[in-house]
N, C-alpha and C positions, 0 to 999 in steps of 0.2 A: 533577449529573453522574451518568450511568448507571454501574452496576457493569459489570465485564467480562462477567459472565454475561448481563446484560440486553442488552448490545451484541451478543454472540454470537447471542443468540436473535433479534435483529432481522434478522440476516443469514441465519439458518438456512434459510428457504424458498428462497433463491437458491443454496444449496449442494447442494441435492438433485440427484442425477444426475451430479455431477462424478466424474471418474475418482478413485479412492481416493487416489492420490498427490497430485493437485491439491487434493483436499479437505483432506488433511493440511497442505499448504503454505498453503492459504487460511486455515485455522483458525489456524495459527501466525502468519500475517501480521496477523490481527486482534489476537491476543494481544500481539505485539511492538509494534505501533503504539500500542496502549493503554498499554503500559509506557513508551512515549516521550511520552505525553501527547497523542497524535493519534488519537482514536477514528475509526474508519472504518465505512462500511456497504458490504457487497457488494451491488451493484445488479443484477448479472446474472451468471448462471452458465451452465448448460446451456441452449442455445437449439435448439429443434427445426428441422428443415429448413423446415417450413411457416412457422414464426415468422421464420426468416431471410429467406424470400422476401417475407413481409409487410413486414419492415423494409427490404428492398432496394427495394420498390415505393414507399416513402415518398420524396417529392420527384421521383419519376419518373412513375408512373401514378396515384399517390395524393397527396393534399395533404401538406404538410410539407417540412421541409428534408432534404436528403440526409445521412444519417448513416453509411452504409456503402457500400462498393464490392463487398461480397461477397454473391453469391447463395447460395441454400441449398446446403449441402455444401462451401462455399468459405470457411468460418470455423471456427477451432478451437473456438468456442463450440458448434458443432453436434456435437462429439465429447466434450464435457465436459472440455475441456482449457484453458479460458480463463475468466477472471472480469473484471468491471468493478467499479470502486469509486467512492465519493464520500466526502468528508469529513463526518463526523457533527457537527453543531453542538451547542453546549451545552444547547439546549432538549431534546435527546434525540429529536427527531422530524424536524427540518429537516436538509437536507444542502446542501453547497456543492461546486461544481466550480471554485472560485477557486484557481488554481495559485499565487497570490502570498500567500494567506492565511497568517498566522503566529499561529494561535490560542494556541499554548503560549509565545509571546513569547521564543523562543530564538534569534531572528535567522536562522532557517532556515525556508524555506517548508515548511509542513506537507506539501504535495504531494510535494516532493522527499524528505522524510523517509520517506514511504510507499514511494516508488520505491526508495530505498536499501535498505529492509528487504526489499522484494519481490525485488530482485536477489540479496541475500544468501541468500534461500531458493531461488534457481534459476529465478525467473520471468524471462521476456523481457518488455520493456516496449514498448507500442505507440508511445510517445513517441520511441523510437529509430529508428523506421521512416523511410526516406528520402522516402516519399510517403504521402499521406493519413495523417498522424500520428494515432494514437488514444491520447490521453493518459490516459484512465481504464482502459486495457486492459492486462491481464497474461495471459500464456499460457505453457504448457509443451508444446513440440512433441515432446520426447524424440527428436529427430532424424527424425521422421516428416513427410513432406510431406502436403499436403492431398490430392494425387492418390492417395497411398498410403492415406490414411484413407478416401477415397471407395471404394477398392477392397477395404476391409475390414481393413486393417492395424490393429493395436492395440499400445499400449505394452507392452513386455515387463516381466518381473518386475524387471529392472534399474532400471525407473522408480522403484519403491518405494525401492530402495537409494540411488538418486541423491538423492531428496528427503530421506531420513533423513540422508545424509551432509552435505548442504547445511545442514540444521537443526543438526546437531552442530557444524559449522564456525562457523555464525552464533552459536551459544551461546558457543563458546570465545572468539570475538572480541568478545563483547559482555557481559562480566561486569559486573554492576551493583554499584556502590558507593554506600552511603547517604551523603548530604552533610548535615551538621548545622552550624548556626550557633548558638553558645551553648547547645548541648544540644538544639536543636529541629531536627527534620528539615525541610529546605526543598526537597529535590530528590533525584533519583537521578543518579549520575554514571556514567561509563563508565571502567572500569579495564582498561587494555590495556598489556601489556609494562611493568608497574610504574609507569605514568603514569595519574593520575586526571583525566579530562576532566569538567568540570562546566558547567552552563548559567550563563553570565555574569550574565544579568539576575536570575535567582533569588537568586544569592549576593549580588550588589550591593544589591538591594532589601532583603534580609534585614539588610544592614549599613547600611541607610538611606542608600544612595548612589544617585545618578542615573546612568542608562545611556543613552548616545547611540550611534547608528550612522550612519556616513557611507558611503552606498552607492557613492559615486564612488571613494573610496580604500579601501573595504572595511575601515574602521577602527572598532573598538569603543572608546568613551571612557567611563571611569568617573570620576565627580566626587563626591568625598566631601563630605558635609554637615557634617563635624566640623571 
């Protein structure tokens, strides 16, 4: 398992050129996902107009599958306001776009855990779009349209305040509590409004119990071996 510093370094080249507020949020996203046991890799950040046109040509005038409907200037990537991500696998070099993967075994798809953290930080998710859903994509428009950005509009100083406020809110709603079994730390829990939420599988296995999950009834069943 790579350290947080190593994981951040792997994403560093794709963070160059991002708007400062988006860079702050993207860095926080990497850190928060790591704390959740879901390491991620930022696979795309700033994309030039020429690069966007090349990508748009794929599947149209060039070989490959269509991966975007946006021509140059028609993507928030072109203005340093968007990022794409993938799940970083345990070998530290391979990535996955499997939206059902549950690498940390907490009965929640890793992909959705990343989306949750991104939204807490103020990102918009491409998976919420009504057409041409872009599941690895996050962006911050700051209320600016692509037409406005093409005309030279830029995020105001309020953009920085917005991201900082979102980060503060996210931290307040995500206070980490250490979970120990017989004096040994087995996981981090979420302490919210006086209630501690813990990963069921980690606690059950530490107590040598078996955990099952019925996806139809959405029921977690713990069976004691004692």
